[in-house]
Steps between C-alpha positions, in 0.01 A plus 500: 500500500586702806653319798480669833792515741302293755447221246869497417598484867244230582600286202870525583447412867276203408763374255777525763282324759433218254870463427582503872234232571641275227852560625393415857324181392801382302727584795275297735500206257880501494520534880247222575596275210129465415341603173146495644472735797120519499232299321439802277846461346396174328160363615526171308854425617411606857208255512714222356779576750251481787383153389857376468594649839212317666594174326860545610388559860293181491795310356715630786240381751493157336878486543457579869237225527736254333776588744267434794384169349859395427596574861213289635556211257875497563439471874246223433754313286764533772263363764384214279862412433541470877187282519637278222828445683312434824275235344798329340672485840182363658479228232859399569431478873185292445682258270765459770227435757395195301832331570418168665808529723374817667364483851201693633751742656655564157160565346402734780813702430389526137150596619654784703684617189179486296315697767763774470460493124125537547554820700742623234242430230238699693743792517561490125124484435457812717762705312436869427604731219712722725231759575273278706283344227484119515590332171262204526188647665302602190317829549551481878844659473520591869370167628754231585397219265612196705480430871510198727162385630396194704415332169835583339621787284200690357469757223345838583547679169265489201512400134544854368747552216667841517503612137731769365431698183833428331406660168198649331377155397657267760431426864733271694459335837781618727430242771400139562262412779613279784205270435616407150868468597485326837147370565323366192726212406335178386613195694561159350555506126265791445205281405480257789694428817580169665545425868542231763279466807658594831399161640694297244745251649651356183790635297298593192599833344268647238636701207377842390336351194422635158217517252423178319421444137234603436494765776200531733182640355345816639254288699784301658749784561348597834459147636673368813612141548620275782710188470461254787755216529450144621776247564396131479740249651508146367722241675795402285429772243591868471248747637249630248447875515190649337340843494146616451418840350199702612414853401283804557405801297288806563183286483627238747655149478598370157391142423809274480404391150547861387847541647749256354506597133867558408431578136138600529390163357665203670410446866767395748428248776393652827667385721828481306827329583771734622858486370752744649592767244247385244289776346147537633276675252129568473267773382775700332752507787813301568735449795691226679566387854842376611548280805288257697161628624327321783138409551300813573747739336325755281614749241300788354476676166326838503476811279792738542442794731690818581774473760726784614878475510479575871275199564725272296806591708300498824372148425856384436611650833223310678584181310868508596437587864314173568624143475318342202421131458466300178484703182369818663835680482558404137144595398532832680836579342381404150194720541705786645764488227232499232326801652834679534558436129157645425577805714839547336347473153240758596768741627708447185193565285438822691864600458468438125192724494690772688790468255266535202354817649846643570601431139183666376571803719845527343346485152238760593772720650697494175183577307416782743850650469474500121152651518622771738782586259249531215277726710795728581606514137146591393479769769835637392382532141182677614633722778873552477627816335719494191789710630640578155167636382424673831836683513459601138149630575630683808770675297251593228240622752761703685608662173136574411440655843809720469388606152152586629648704784735688267230577243267616777772731624543645151129534432418647841760771437326631186344848550427803278618727777859393426472658155326826602 
């Protein structure tokens, strides 16, 4: 077979170009530290590396989300810790206000202290995250959640829960709304609340009460009751104090015969004889009254309703600023202390919820760090160059290129004219 000079030259140049291209690619791999410079180098590995890179980027974003949520929840915990301390101080002050040796001037001093605490509480409830977003305003991050109005402190946020995507499969709330922390707190014992009429003149003080055995049925749970007292004086004998129970439900007045059923079976006399401190129970509820009521004194039992912490403290301020007769002061303090306990329990429950979320964020962060390490290891196996192999290939390719250049020089010098 005859080979032309052009074919020999073209083949030699193509071979040297191929060797140079391989040498350049290997040199670029060593310089960049990457085995895959283009998708054509390893299409399967390149596609896999792209998937892992995207997953790693998402994992990094989740970590950023967790940091933001941790910042918000940590600030919330700090503020709720302040609220807890404030409520404990308020309880101590209210207990002191019940001291029978205190004068109206002493109680007004305590009322002034409580009013200052109320302003402090409003400030804590209006805390921000440091960049102007209110912690307890729901979705209304730029709206101050609490403000004084003629009717008391009102809430202007919403019930929105700001959720953060903390991982691929987990969303966490990074905030708590002001309504659930400060506003929606059941008064009384959570099922019903007791109270004394403002017109009472006796010293009767009603307890908070509890559920009886058996507890109220669903039909009875929403009923309201009133106890009216009558004192009958008999010459030469102790006064006889009795009370009559009446009630109403959504449909209207409840017949007396349907009220006094302490165990759901046995009726109790209506009216009944009153004994200070003796349990009064009917229709699944139980409470007692201490002291000596007078004729016309009334006490109420009604379903529990929501009461804000602000209203509880404000009511105590109003109570202590006015001279109270009979059992009004004691009834007001008992009610106020109970509602403060409810508020404190609600704040502590919220703090527990915040703590659980912070712990979960820590667990997710550890999981995310481990996942990120796995992603980087997988990318390294797919993309990173093996320097030992690459340097060996570079040496071999350089030798091959030099050999191709030398042989081309020898072959290109062949000519018959040198022998003529």
